[in-house]
C-alpha positions in Angstrom: 83.2 88.4 94.8 80.4 85.8 94.6 81.0 84.7 98.2 82.5 81.2 97.7 85.1 81.7 100.4 82.7 83.5 102.7 80.2 80.6 102.5 83.0 78.1 103.2 84.3 80.1 106.1 80.9 80.5 107.6 80.9 76.8 108.6 84.0 77.3 110.6 83.8 80.9 111.9 81.6 82.7 114.4 81.4 85.8 112.2 82.3 86.4 108.5 82.3 89.9 107.0 82.1 89.8 103.2 83.1 93.1 101.7 82.9 94.1 98.1 82.4 97.3 96.2 80.0 95.6 93.7 76.3 95.9 94.5 75.7 92.9 92.1 78.2 90.7 94.0 76.6 91.7 97.4 73.1 90.9 96.1 74.3 87.5 94.8 75.9 86.6 98.1 72.9 87.8 100.2 70.6 85.6 98.0 72.9 82.6 98.6 73.0 83.2 102.4 69.2 83.5 102.5 68.7 80.4 100.4 71.1 78.4 102.5 69.9 79.8 105.8 73.3 81.1 106.8 73.1 83.7 109.5 76.7 84.5 110.4 77.8 86.3 107.2 77.5 90.1 107.1 77.5 91.5 103.6 79.0 95.0 103.4 79.1 97.0 100.2 82.4 98.9 100.6 86.0 99.0 99.5 89.5 98.9 100.9 89.4 102.6 101.7 85.8 103.0 102.8 85.1 99.9 104.9 84.6 100.7 108.6 85.3 97.6 110.7 83.1 97.1 113.8 83.4 94.6 116.5 86.4 92.4 117.5 89.6 92.6 115.5 89.6 90.1 112.6 91.6 86.9 112.7 91.9 86.6 109.0 91.5 88.8 105.9 91.5 87.4 102.4 91.7 89.4 99.2 91.8 88.0 95.7 92.3 90.1 92.6 91.1 93.3 94.0 94.1 95.3 95.2 95.4 95.9 91.7 92.5 98.3 91.1 94.2 100.9 93.3 97.2 103.0 92.5 100.3 102.4 94.7 99.5 105.3 97.0 96.1 103.9 97.8 97.4 100.3 97.9 99.7 101.4 100.8 96.8 103.0 102.6 94.6 99.9 102.0 97.3 97.7 103.5 97.5 99.9 106.5 93.7 99.8 106.9 93.7 96.0 106.6 96.5 95.8 109.3 94.4 98.0 111.6 91.4 95.6 111.6 93.5 92.5 112.2 94.4 91.3 115.7 98.1 90.9 116.5 99.2 87.7 114.8 96.2 87.9 112.4 96.6 86.6 108.9 96.3 88.3 105.6 96.1 86.1 102.5 96.6 88.2 99.4 96.4 86.9 95.8 96.5 89.5 93.1 98.0 90.7 89.8 101.5 91.6 90.8 104.3 91.3 88.3 107.3 89.2 89.6 109.8 90.3 87.0 112.2 93.2 86.3 110.9 96.1 84.3 113.3 95.3 81.5 111.5 91.9 81.0 108.1 93.5 80.8 107.5 93.3 77.0 108.6 89.6 76.8 106.8 88.4 79.9 103.5 90.3 79.3 103.4 89.1 75.6 103.8 85.5 76.8 101.0 86.0 79.4 98.7 87.5 76.7 99.5 84.7 74.3 98.2 82.2 76.8 94.9 83.9 77.4 91.6 82.1 77.0 90.0 82.3 73.6 86.5 82.4 75.0 85.4 84.4 78.1 83.7 81.3 79.6 87.1 79.6 79.8 88.9 82.5 81.5 90.3 85.9 80.9 90.7 86.7 77.2 93.6 88.6 75.6 91.6 91.8 75.1 90.5 91.7 78.8 94.1 91.2 79.9 95.4 93.9 77.6 92.8 96.2 79.1 94.0 95.3 82.6 97.6 96.1 81.7 96.6 99.4 80.2 94.1 100.6 82.7 94.6 98.9 86.0 97.3 99.6 88.6 99.3 96.4 88.6 102.3 96.6 90.9 105.6 94.8 90.7 106.0 92.3 93.5 109.3 94.0 94.5 107.3 97.1 95.2 104.3 95.4 96.8 106.3 93.4 99.3 107.9 96.4 101.0 104.4 97.9 101.2 103.2 94.9 103.1 106.1 95.0 105.5 105.7 98.8 106.1 102.0 98.2 106.9 103.1 95.9 109.7 103.1 92.5 108.1 105.7 89.7 108.0 105.5 87.8 104.8 105.5 84.1 105.8 104.9 82.7 102.3 105.1 84.1 98.8 104.5 82.5 95.5 104.5 83.7 91.9 102.6 81.8 89.2 104.3 80.5 86.1 103.3 83.5 84.1 105.0 85.8 86.6 101.9 88.0 86.5 100.1 86.8 89.7 101.6 86.8 93.2 100.2 85.3 96.4 101.2 86.1 100.0 100.5 84.8 103.4 101.3 87.5 105.9 101.2 87.8 109.7 100.4 91.1 111.4 103.4 91.8 113.6 102.6 95.3 115.0 
């Protein structure tokens, strides 16, 4: 993304690796780090399946609203890759579109979510944008994502589902 977390973490960490597939996001973050004189952020244009970690294992990985771009097969591979770069006991904080309802509730829950969308893009995701996500993205049910996390070697220490039941957040510890 725009590097908000990376910039905050840089004050506390020896090394921060900011990874994004978007060239525009990487350019924006590089400009910010240069303007602020921050030297410990490495900007890497890559994705879940292409990032090649170098150096010591990571202590912490944070992902927000990116995993839902991958079909479940590739989500599982991405979670395995994330686990492989974390040290034992390392933390994954994942926040993403993940439906926390049963399939039979889909029509009702998704319609309620869409009905509460922002009217203007500057105030948040609009109904047409959310409708496009539902049609074109690979949003997983939380009850499918959670076993993927566990199979990748994570223990879910904390999980939360927002009021819309369309976003889920996890704090996971690498156990193997």
